[in-house]
N, C-alpha and C positions, 0 to 999 in steps of 0.2 A: 727298201723304201725308195720311192720314185721322186727324185729331185732333179731340176735342171741346174746348170752351172749358175745361172742368175739367182736361183732360189738359195743355193748353198752360199753364194757370195753375200747375200743379205742376212745370213746368219753369223757372219764373221765380224768381230772387232779386231782389226789388224793391230797387233801390239808393237809399240815402238818405245820400250820402257827400259832397256838395258842402261845401266849407269854410264857406261863408257861411250855411248853413242854421241857422235858429233852432230853439228847442225846439218851437215851434208847427209848424214845417215837419216836424220828426220825427214829431210826433203825426199830422199830416195824412198823411204817408207810411205810417205804420203802419195808419192807417184804410183807406187804399187796399189795402194788403196783406191786411188782414182781410176787406174787402169781396169781393175777388176770390179769396181763399183760395189764395194763391200758396205756393210751396215755403218761401220764407224772406224775411226782410228782411236787407239787409246795411247795417249802420249804423256810424258812427264809434265807436271804443272808448268814449268818454265817454257815448255814448247807449245803451249796452247795458242798464243798469238801467231806463231809461225804456221801451225797446222790450219788454223782458221783462214789465214790469208791464202794458203796454198789450195785449200779445198772449197773456197767460197763459190765457185761456179760448178760444183759437183753436187751429187746427192749423197755424199758421204758425210756423216755426222762427225763431230769432234768430241771426244771424251777424254777425261783425265782421271788421275788417281788422287785420293785424299787419305792422309794418314798412312802413306805407303812407305815401306812394306810391312811395318810392324804393328800398326794400329794403335800405338801408345801415345800419340799426340794428345794434348789437352783438347777437350771438346770445343773450346773457344777457337783453337787453332784450326781444327777441322772445319768449323763453320766459316771462319775467315777464308780458308783455302777454297771452300766451295763457292762462297760469294764472289771471290776474285775470278775464279775459273768461269763462272757463269757470266760475269760482267765482260770477260774477254771473248766470249762466244762459245764456250763448251756447252753442249746440250746432253751429255751423258757423264755421270759422276760415279766412279767406282771407289767406294770408301771401304777401308779396312776397319772392321769393328774392333773394339778393345778386347783383344784376346784374353788378356789377364783377368779383366772383369768377368768375362764369360766363364772362364775356367774356375773362377772363385765363386760362381753361383750368383753374382750380382746382376741378375737379368734386368732389373729395373733400370740400373744405370746404363746398361747396354742399349736397352730400348729407347731411353730418353735421349741418348746421344744420336742414335739413328734418326729419331724424330727431329732433332735439331738440324741435322744435315738435310733431311728431306725438306724441311721448311726453308732452309737457306737456298736450296736448289731450285725452288719454284717449279717451273715447268720442265726442268731437266730431269731425265730419268736417273734415279739413284739405284745403283747395284751394290748390295752389301756383300763384301768379301768375308767369308767365315774363316778362312785358312784351316781347312778341314784336317790337315796333317797333324794338328796339335789337339784335336778334339775327340771326345767320345761321341758315340751315336746320340746319347741323351743331350749332350751339349750342342750338337749340330741341329737337332730338332728344336731345342729351346731358342737357338739363334734364328732359325727360320721363322718360328712363330713370332718372335720379337720384331723381326724385320717386316713381316706382313702387317702386324698391328701398327707399326710406325709409318706405314705407307710407302715402303720401298717398292720399286718396280720389278726388281730382280733379286734373287739370292745367287751368290757366286761362290765357287769352291775355294779358289786359291789365288795367291799373288803371282805364282810362278817362281818365287824365291824361297819357298819352304822345302824341306827334304823330299816331299812327294806332292803330286798335284791331283788332278781330277781322277776319280775312279767311277766305274759304273755303279758300284754299290752305293757310294756317297750320293751320286746324282739321282739314283732311284729313290733314296731316302729323302733327299731334299724335295724332289718333285711330289712325293707323297705328303710332305709336311705342309705345303702351301696350297692355296686355292688357285684356280685358273686365272685369278687377277694378278698373280705374281709369276714371272717367268724364271727359268733356271739357266744360269750361264756356267759353262764349264771352262776352266782355265788351268794351265799347268800341264805341260807334257802332251799337248794336242798337236801332233805333227803329221798326221796322215788322214786321208779321206776315210779309210775304214774305221778309224777311231771315231771320227765325227759321226759317221752313219750309225755306229753302234750306240753312241750317246744320244743321238737324235731319237733313236728307237725307244728310249726310256723317258722321253719328254723334254730333252734339252732343246732350247730354241736359239741360244746364242753361244758363240765360242770365241774365246780369246786365244789368238795364235799369232805367231810370227811366220808361220809356214803357209801363208795364204796362197802364194803363187804355186807352190808345189801341190797343194791340195786341189786347187781349182784346175790346174793343168792336168792333173791325174784324172779328174772327173771328165774333162773334155775329151781326153784320149779314150776313156772307156766308152763314151757315148758315140764314138764315130760309127760303130756298127750296130747301134741300138736304134730301132725305128722310133721316131718321135722325139729323139734327142734326150732321152731320159735313161738313168741307170739305177 
């Protein structure tokens, strides 16, 4: 697949989510995002104002997580988190669906909750995290269909805090489940350019990773001897 460094950068949500990160770590992460001009940063809810201030003169969007990482917050809390994040300047919302409801077969409640968050988000893009490590293929499909019906912009594999993350098989399944109106985001264990390229080949258009610099520097090195600057 032929991508420039700039194109790959705009497929990355630079992840700054580890619980032990300090304010200085957040600043460093935002500086990396700005340097490489990625699509967005994904920060903890309390870090949204900091990220918005640091990235205000860039083309990097600020995103945050809702109901993270377990998805079991009450719907009203997820809605309130979303409203606050948007008020503070977040334009991308990565919400964890209620995994227990999904595994129990209560698709109506799952869909209604996603719809509530989508409405609260307004113009912000909502990405629905399935946490595929805990789901059967049938549950993954049901979640994707519910997310699309509810108006989500993306379906996403993982939080990065479950036992396993994104896999090619899961991503291909998710891509097949939704229309072209919904994008697929891979997250969890994405640490190399080759992994990204393999996942892009099955239709993934956004990647959550903290290995942004390593991935983009690797691509730049590979392109040194490639005519036209592509690899």
